[in-house]
C-alpha positions in Angstrom: 0.0 0.0 0.0 3.0 2.3 0.1 2.7 5.3 -2.1 5.2 4.7 -5.0 3.5 7.6 -6.8 6.8 8.4 -8.4 7.1 5.1 -10.1 4.7 5.2 -13.1 5.7 4.2 -16.6 3.2 6.4 -18.5 4.4 9.7 -19.8 3.6 12.7 -17.6 1.5 14.1 -20.4 -0.7 11.0 -20.4 -1.2 11.0 -16.7 -2.1 14.7 -16.7 -4.5 14.0 -19.6 -6.1 11.2 -17.7 -6.2 13.2 -14.5 -7.7 16.3 -16.0 -10.3 14.3 -17.8 -11.3 12.7 -14.5 -11.5 16.1 -12.8 -13.8 17.5 -15.4 -16.0 14.4 -15.1 -16.2 14.8 -11.4 -16.9 18.5 -10.9 -15.1 21.8 -10.9 -15.1 21.5 -7.1 -12.3 19.0 -7.4 -10.0 21.3 -9.3 -8.4 22.6 -6.1 -6.8 19.2 -5.8 -5.1 19.5 -9.2 -2.1 21.4 -7.9 -1.5 18.9 -5.2 -1.7 16.0 -7.6 0.6 17.9 -10.0 3.2 18.1 -7.3 3.1 14.3 -6.9 3.1 13.6 -10.6 6.0 15.9 -11.2 8.4 13.7 -9.3 7.6 10.5 -11.1 10.4 8.2 -12.0 9.5 5.5 -14.5 9.6 2.3 -12.4 6.5 0.3 -11.7 5.8 -0.9 -8.2 2.1 -1.9 -7.6 0.2 -4.5 -9.5 -1.9 -1.8 -11.2 1.3 0.1 -12.3 2.6 -3.1 -13.8 -0.7 -3.6 -15.6 -0.4 -0.1 -17.0 3.2 -0.8 -18.0 2.4 -4.0 -19.8 -0.6 -2.6 -21.5 1.4 0.4 -22.7 4.0 -2.0 -24.1 1.3 -4.0 -25.8 -0.1 -0.9 -27.4 3.3 0.1 -28.7 3.8 -3.3 -30.2 0.3 -3.3 -31.7 0.8 0.2 -33.2 4.2 -0.9 -34.7 3.0 -4.1 -36.2 0.9 -4.2 -39.4 -2.2 -6.2 -39.6 -3.2 -6.0 -35.9 -7.0 -5.9 -35.8 -8.4 -2.5 -34.8 -10.8 -4.0 -32.4 -7.9 -5.6 -30.5 -6.1 -2.3 -30.3 -9.3 -0.6 -29.2 -9.9 -3.0 -26.4 -6.3 -2.8 -25.2 -6.6 1.0 -25.2 -9.8 0.8 -23.2 -8.1 -1.4 -20.6 -5.2 1.0 -20.5 -7.5 4.0 -20.0 -9.2 2.3 -17.1 -6.0 1.1 -15.5 -4.0 4.4 -16.0 -6.8 6.6 -14.7 -7.5 4.7 -11.5 -4.8 6.1 -9.2 -5.4 9.7 -10.4 -9.1 9.3 -9.7 -8.5 8.0 -6.3 -6.1 10.8 -5.6 -8.6 13.4 -6.7 -11.6 12.0 -4.9 -10.1 11.1 -1.5 -10.5 13.6 1.4 -7.8 16.2 1.2 -4.8 15.7 3.4 -3.9 18.2 6.1 -1.4 20.9 5.4 1.2 19.3 7.7 0.8 15.9 6.0 1.3 17.6 2.6 4.4 19.3 4.0 5.7 16.1 5.4 5.3 14.4 2.0 7.0 17.2 0.2 9.9 17.2 2.7 10.3 13.5 2.1 10.3 13.7 -1.6 12.8 16.6 -1.6 15.2 14.9 0.9 18.4 13.3 -0.4 18.1 9.8 1.1 21.0 8.5 -0.9 23.3 11.1 0.6 21.9 10.4 4.1 22.9 6.8 3.6 26.3 7.6 2.2 27.0 9.9 5.2 26.1 7.1 7.6 23.0 8.8 8.9 20.8 5.8 8.0 21.4 2.1 8.4 19.7 1.3 5.2 19.1 2.8 1.8 15.6 4.3 2.0 13.9 4.5 -1.4 11.3 7.3 -1.8 8.9 4.8 -3.3 8.3 3.3 0.1 6.7 6.3 1.6 3.0 6.4 2.5 1.0 9.1 0.7 -2.3 10.8 0.4 -4.7 8.0 -0.5 -3.0 5.5 1.8 -2.9 8.0 4.6 -6.7 8.6 4.3 -7.3 4.9 4.2 -5.5 4.4 7.5 -7.2 7.4 9.0 -10.6 5.9 8.0 -9.6 2.5 9.6 -8.9 4.4 12.8 -12.3 6.0 12.7 -14.1 2.8 11.7 -12.5 0.7 14.5 -12.9 3.5 17.0 -9.3 2.8 18.0 -7.8 4.6 20.9 -4.4 3.0 21.0 -2.4 2.2 17.9 0.9 0.3 17.3 2.8 1.0 14.1 5.7 -1.3 13.3 7.9 0.5 10.7 7.4 4.2 10.5 9.8 5.6 7.8 9.0 9.3 7.5 5.9 9.4 9.7 3.3 10.2 7.1 1.2 7.1 8.1 1.7 7.7 11.8 0.5 11.3 11.6 -2.4 10.3 9.3 -3.6 7.7 11.9 -3.0 10.1 14.8 -5.3 12.6 13.1 -8.1 10.0 13.4 -7.5 9.3 17.1 -9.5 11.0 19.9 -7.7 13.6 21.9 -6.6 11.1 24.6 -5.5 8.5 22.0 -2.0 7.2 21.6 0.1 5.9 18.8 3.4 4.0 19.4 5.6 3.8 16.4 8.5 1.4 16.2 11.3 2.6 13.9 14.8 1.1 13.7 16.3 4.3 12.3 16.9 7.1 14.9 17.5 9.5 12.0 13.9 9.0 10.9 12.5 10.0 14.3 14.6 13.2 14.1 13.3 13.8 10.6 9.6 13.5 11.5 9.6 15.0 15.0 9.6 18.7 14.0 6.4 18.1 12.0 4.9 16.1 14.8 5.7 18.9 17.2 3.9 21.4 15.0 0.8 19.3 14.6 -2.0 19.4 17.2 -2.0 15.6 16.8 1.7 15.0 17.2 1.4 14.8 21.0 -0.4 11.5 20.5 2.7 9.9 18.8 5.5 8.2 20.7 8.4 6.9 18.6 10.5 4.0 19.9 13.8 3.5 18.0 15.8 0.3 17.6 14.9 -3.2 16.4 11.1 -3.6 16.2 11.2 -7.0 18.0 13.0 -5.4 21.0 10.4 -2.7 21.2 7.6 -5.3 21.0 9.1 -7.3 23.8 9.3 -4.2 26.0 5.7 -3.3 25.2 4.5 -6.9 25.9 6.4 -7.0 29.2 4.5 -3.8 30.3 1.2 -5.5 29.4 0.4 -3.1 26.6 -2.5 -3.8 24.3 -3.7 -2.0 21.1 -6.9 -1.5 19.2 -5.2 -1.3 15.9 -1.8 -2.5 14.8 -0.2 -1.4 11.5 2.8 -3.5 10.2 4.9 -1.9 7.4 8.5 -3.0 8.1 10.8 -5.8 6.9 8.6 -8.2 5.0 10.4 -11.4 5.9 9.7 -10.6 9.6 6.0 -10.0 9.1 5.2 -13.6 10.3 7.3 -13.2 13.4 5.7 -9.9 14.3 2.3 -11.3 13.8 2.9 -14.4 16.0 4.5 -12.4 18.8 1.5 -9.9 18.8 -1.1 -12.7 19.1 0.9 -15.0 21.4 1.4 -12.1 23.8 -2.2 -10.8 23.6 -1.1 -7.4 22.4 -4.2 -7.1 20.2 -7.4 -6.2 22.1 -10.5 -8.4 21.5 -12.1 -7.3 18.2 -9.0 -5.2 17.4 -7.6 -5.2 13.9 -4.1 -5.7 12.4 -3.4 -3.9 9.1 -0.5 -5.3 7.1 1.0 -3.3 4.3 2.3 -4.4 0.9 0.8 -7.9 1.0 0.3 -8.0 -2.8 3.9 -6.9 -3.3 4.0 -6.1 -7.0 1.8 -9.2 -7.7 4.7 -11.5 -6.9 2.9 -13.1 -4.0 0.5 -14.9 -6.5 2.5 -15.0 -9.7 3.5 -18.6 -10.1 6.7 -17.9 -12.0 8.0 -15.4 -9.4 11.2 -16.2 -7.5 11.2 -13.0 -5.4 12.2 -13.7 -1.7 9.8 -11.0 -0.3 7.0 -12.4 -2.5 7.6 -15.9 -1.0 7.7 -14.5 2.5 4.4 -12.7 2.1 2.7 -15.7 0.4 3.7 -17.8 3.5 2.5 -15.0 5.7 -0.9 -14.9 4.2 -1.2 -18.7 4.2 -0.2 -18.9 7.9 -2.9 -16.3 8.8 -5.5 -18.1 6.7 -4.9 -21.3 8.7 -4.9 -19.6 12.1 -8.2 -20.2 13.9 -7.7 -17.2 16.1 -8.2 -14.7 13.3 -10.0 -13.9 10.1 -8.5 -11.9 7.3 -9.2 -10.1 4.0 -6.8 -8.5 1.5 -7.8 -5.2 0.0 -6.1 -4.3 -3.4 -5.3 -0.8 -2.3 -2.1 0.2 -4.1 0.3 -2.7 -3.2 -2.2 -4.5 -1.0 -3.3 -4.2 2.6 -4.4 -7.2 4.7 -6.9 -6.6 7.5 -6.8 -9.2 10.3 -9.4 -9.4 13.0 -9.1 -11.6 16.1 -12.1 -13.8 16.8 -12.9 -15.8 20.0 -11.1 -19.1 19.9 -13.5 -22.0 20.4 -12.3 -25.2 22.1 -13.3 -28.7 21.4 -16.1 -29.0 24.0 -18.0 -26.7 26.4 -16.5 -28.3 29.5 -13.5 -30.2 28.1 -10.9 -31.1 30.7 -8.2 -28.5 30.6 -10.2 -26.5 28.0 -12.5 -23.5 28.1 -15.9 -23.4 29.6 -17.8 -22.0 26.6 -20.6 -20.3 28.5 -22.0 -16.8 28.2 -19.1 -15.4 30.2 -16.7 -16.6 27.6 -18.8 -16.2 24.5 -20.8 -13.2 25.6 -24.6 -13.0 26.2 -26.1 -13.9 22.8 -22.6 -13.6 21.4 -22.2 -10.0 22.5 -19.3 -8.8 24.6 -20.0 -6.3 27.3 -19.5 -3.1 25.3 -21.8 -4.5 22.5 -24.4 -5.1 25.1 -24.4 -1.5 26.0 -25.3 -0.5 22.4 -28.8 0.8 21.8 -28.9 0.3 18.0 -32.4 0.2 16.7 -34.0 1.4 19.9 -36.4 4.3 20.1 -36.0 6.6 23.1 -37.5 9.8 24.3 -36.1 12.3 26.9 -38.3 14.9 28.6 -36.8 18.2 29.7 -34.2 17.6 27.0 -33.9 21.1 25.8 -31.0 21.9 28.2 -28.9 20.6 31.1 -29.2 17.0 32.2 -31.9 16.1 29.6 -29.7 17.4 26.7 -26.8 15.3 27.9 -29.1 12.2 28.2 -30.4 12.8 24.7 -26.8 13.0 23.3 -25.7 9.9 25.3 -28.6 7.7 24.1 -28.1 8.8 20.5 -24.3 8.2 20.6 -25.1 4.7 21.8 -27.2 4.1 18.7 -30.8 5.0 19.7 -33.2 7.1 17.8 -34.0 10.0 20.1 -37.1 12.1 20.6 -36.2 15.4 22.2 -39.1 16.6 24.4 -39.3 19.9 26.1 -41.9 22.5 27.2 -39.9 25.0 25.2 -40.2 23.9 21.5 -37.3 26.1 20.3 -34.9 24.5 22.8 -36.1 21.0 21.8 -35.5 21.9 18.1 -32.0 23.1 18.8 -31.0 19.9 20.6 -32.6 17.8 17.8 -30.5 19.7 15.3 -27.4 19.0 17.4 -28.1 15.3 17.2 -28.8 15.5 13.5 -25.4 17.1 12.9 -23.8 14.1 14.7 -25.7 11.7 12.4 -28.2 10.7 15.1 -31.8 10.1 14.0 -33.9 12.5 16.1 -37.1 14.5 16.3 -38.3 17.4 18.5 -41.6 17.5 20.3 -43.2 20.0 22.6 -45.1 18.7 25.6 -46.2 19.6 29.1 -45.6 16.5 31.2 -48.0 17.6 33.9 -50.9 17.3 31.5 -52.1 13.8 30.5 -53.4 14.9 27.1 -50.1 16.5 26.2 -48.1 13.4 27.3 -50.4 11.0 25.4 -50.0 13.2 22.3 -46.2 12.9 22.8 -46.4 9.1 23.0 -48.8 8.9 20.0 -46.5 11.1 17.9 -43.5 8.8 18.7 -45.3 5.6 17.9 -46.6 7.2 14.7 -43.1 8.2 13.7 -41.1 5.1 14.7 -43.6 2.5 15.6 -42.8 2.0 19.2 -41.0 3.2 22.4 -38.2 1.1 23.9 -36.7 3.7 26.3 -38.5 6.4 28.3 -36.3 8.9 30.1 -38.5 11.0 32.3 -36.2 13.9 33.2 -38.3 17.1 33.3 -38.3 18.8 36.6 -38.5 22.1 38.4 -37.3 23.5 41.7 -38.5 26.6 43.6 -36.7 27.4 46.9 -38.6 28.6 49.9 -38.7 28.1 53.7 -41.1 25.4 54.7 -43.3 27.8 56.6 -43.5 30.1 53.6 -44.1 27.4 50.9 -47.4 28.1 49.2 -49.8 25.5 48.0 -49.3 26.9 44.5 -45.6 26.3 44.7 -46.2 22.8 46.2 -48.7 21.9 43.4 -46.4 23.2 40.6 -43.4 21.3 41.9 -45.4 18.1 42.4 -47.2 18.6 39.1 -44.0 18.4 37.1 -41.7 16.3 39.3 -44.0 13.6 40.6 -47.3 13.8 38.7 -45.5 14.4 35.4 -43.2 11.5 36.0 -46.1 9.2 36.8 -48.1 10.3 33.7 -45.1 9.7 31.5 -44.4 6.3 33.1 -48.0 5.2 32.7 -48.3 6.4 29.1 -45.0 4.9 27.9 -45.4 1.9 30.1 -48.6 0.9 28.3 -46.8 0.7 25.0 -43.9 -1.2 26.6 -46.1 -3.7 28.5 -47.9 -4.5 25.3 -44.7 -5.3 23.5 -43.2 -7.1 26.5 -40.1 -4.9 26.6 -39.0 -1.5 27.9 -36.6 0.6 29.9 -37.8 3.5 31.9 -35.3 5.8 33.6 -36.6 8.6 35.9 -34.5 11.5 37.1 -34.8 11.7 40.9 -32.3 13.6 43.0 -29.8 13.2 45.9 -32.4 15.2 47.7 -34.5 12.0 47.9 -31.9 10.7 50.4 -30.7 13.7 52.3 -31.8 17.2 53.0 -29.4 19.4 50.9 -28.5 22.6 52.7 -28.4 25.5 53.3 -31.0 26.1 50.6 -34.6 25.3 51.7 -36.6 23.3 49.2 -39.3 21.3 50.9 -41.5 20.7 47.9 -38.6 19.7 45.7 -37.1 17.2 48.3 -40.4 15.6 48.9 -41.4 15.3 45.2 -38.1 13.6 44.4 -38.5 11.2 47.3 -41.8 10.4 45.7 -40.1 9.7 42.3 -37.9 7.1 44.0 -40.9 5.3 45.6 -42.8 5.5 42.3 -39.8 4.0 40.6 -39.5 1.2 43.2 -43.2 0.3 42.9 -43.4 0.3 39.2 -40.1 -1.6 39.0 -41.4 -4.5 41.0 -44.8 -4.5 39.3 -43.6 -4.5 35.7 -40.3 -6.5 35.6 -42.0 -9.8 35.1 -43.7 -8.3 32.1 -40.5 -7.2 30.5 -40.3 -3.6 31.6 -37.6 -2.3 34.0 -38.0 1.0 35.8 -35.0 2.6 37.5 -34.0 6.1 38.5 -30.9 8.3 38.6 -30.3 10.6 41.6 -27.7 13.3 40.6 -26.0 15.5 43.1 -25.7 19.2 42.5 -25.0 19.7 38.8 -22.9 22.5 37.4 -25.3 24.4 35.2 -25.5 28.1 34.3 -28.3 28.4 36.9 -25.8 27.4 39.7 -23.7 30.4 38.9 -26.6 32.9 39.0 -26.7 35.9 41.3 -29.1 34.1 43.6 -27.3 30.7 44.0 -23.7 31.7 43.3 -22.8 32.4 46.9 -23.8 28.9 47.9 -21.4 27.1 45.6 -18.5 27.1 48.1 -20.7 25.8 50.8 -21.8 22.9 48.6 -18.3 22.1 47.6 -17.4 21.7 51.3 -20.1 19.0 51.5 -18.8 17.0 48.5 -16.0 14.5 49.1 -15.2 14.6 45.3 -14.4 18.3 45.8 -16.4 19.5 42.7 -19.9 19.8 41.4 -21.3 17.2 39.0 -21.0 17.8 35.3 -23.9 16.6 33.1 -21.4 14.3 31.3 -20.8 12.5 34.6 -24.4 11.1 34.3 -24.3 10.0 30.7 -22.9 6.5 31.1 -25.5 5.7 33.8 -28.5 6.5 31.5 -27.0 4.4 28.7 -26.4 1.5 31.1 -29.9 1.6 32.5 -31.3 1.8 28.9 -29.3 -1.1 27.7 -29.6 -4.9 27.9 -26.6 -4.9 30.3 -29.0 -3.8 33.1 -31.7 -6.3 32.5 -31.6 -7.7 36.1 -31.8 -4.2 37.7 -35.2 -2.7 38.5 -36.6 -0.3 41.1 -33.1 0.9 41.7 -32.0 4.4 42.6 -28.6 5.0 41.1 -27.0 7.8 43.1 -24.3 9.9 41.4 -23.3 12.7 43.7 -19.6 12.6 44.4 -20.1 11.1 47.8 -22.2 14.0 49.2 -24.9 11.8 50.6 -22.4 9.8 52.6 -21.6 12.6 55.0 
């Protein structure tokens, strides 16, 4: 899969002709890529490297022969020319239509092309002659970056870095706390790439280990390191040894992937008349993997070939074989799903009330990120629309509804609208709530009724309306938002109505949880502590923050993001044995 863009046999004019023809057929919007492609094409030497480049070379030679020989049928020449057009235009088309590389990647590529590697070798700066054709480039870098995104990798191991283009491409796909460890035998190459890494906002994710790759692997294995994605692009005769070491020492996480570069190697791995040593080594490598029951593999014909290897659970001869593995759900996963898969909510329909801001907004995002379709419900329709738009921008299916949870007709209209849109309700997140502070002796019946109308009456109405749908289908998850105030009396603020209503939410949850679990519906609640929202920093409540902090062992207020994992857990199959539970998340405040 290495770039080898400078190794084409066609004339520069033919390549430019093919390229510009493709650009016109795509759209004028792609023309901004022309200059970048021109830079790459302008450094072409005339040596084929990938299977496609050899096809182009041989077709070009065939055309020259056909043109020079009298009596060659025109339809034969026409078909050869058509095959040549298809083959010669492919790389240029891929280049033009792939996502544009970052400025620093383009600069790193240019720096590599312009560097005198022969001189560096002659001066003893490198241990080996480093041909420019071995660098990773634009298309290959975007493929690797896409693999990182698709696998949701957080930790990557690269064996064989060269100039760091591939490493930086993959680092760009990692999350902010991701890490890439690159093993490179040449110290000179670390020094070559480091200035570009230092300038990139993603360079901090990259750690380069110099020295023999196997020594670095042994060091990483001894430290118990594991990786979500491993990219091998080093000495080909050692591919099999790296692979065996990685799997034998469990350096690949379950469901992780290994990407192996150059596994088609100029076509010499499958050409029967080839006597190339690297071709033999790679053929043996592919055969060994194909026979290994621990993995499954596929080869993608990208440039010079890339093999994707995925580890699969290894099954033993019998479920309770002596000295073997007990192949139960602990080993195989419940219904074949490992724990993180059991937390997925793909295909589920969820609603969140009070989702226009604060905790409800965080719940809506969390459920959507876990795979659910999300209905954003709020008394303020504009706020609901804004959050639904946020979800849409993230690729989450969503809709916004306006509802007053204290009114049965409004809630029933909400439920009917959800069922009309998506056919059912799997997850009901009853989060809407209000709080009005006053001394107990000054609490009016109007304040009491308003607070109970939303916090307790509204929660009951929503549970009942959604519960009827869930009971009919024999499945559902209801998550109510209670409060730490259901357990203790927060102080110094005075909030009798709020505290009492939230205690009622807990008892409501416990009662419904016991009544409905044998009919497939689980009901639980989350009791947050004091959550850091804009309201907390208002002129009225701001002076109380320091007092609250002194009561919290964690030493800080809760963030809405501290609650997201809990709502996903309670909404997922992983919590099927939990019902009527009050999950308290308050930094330890209720313990003092």
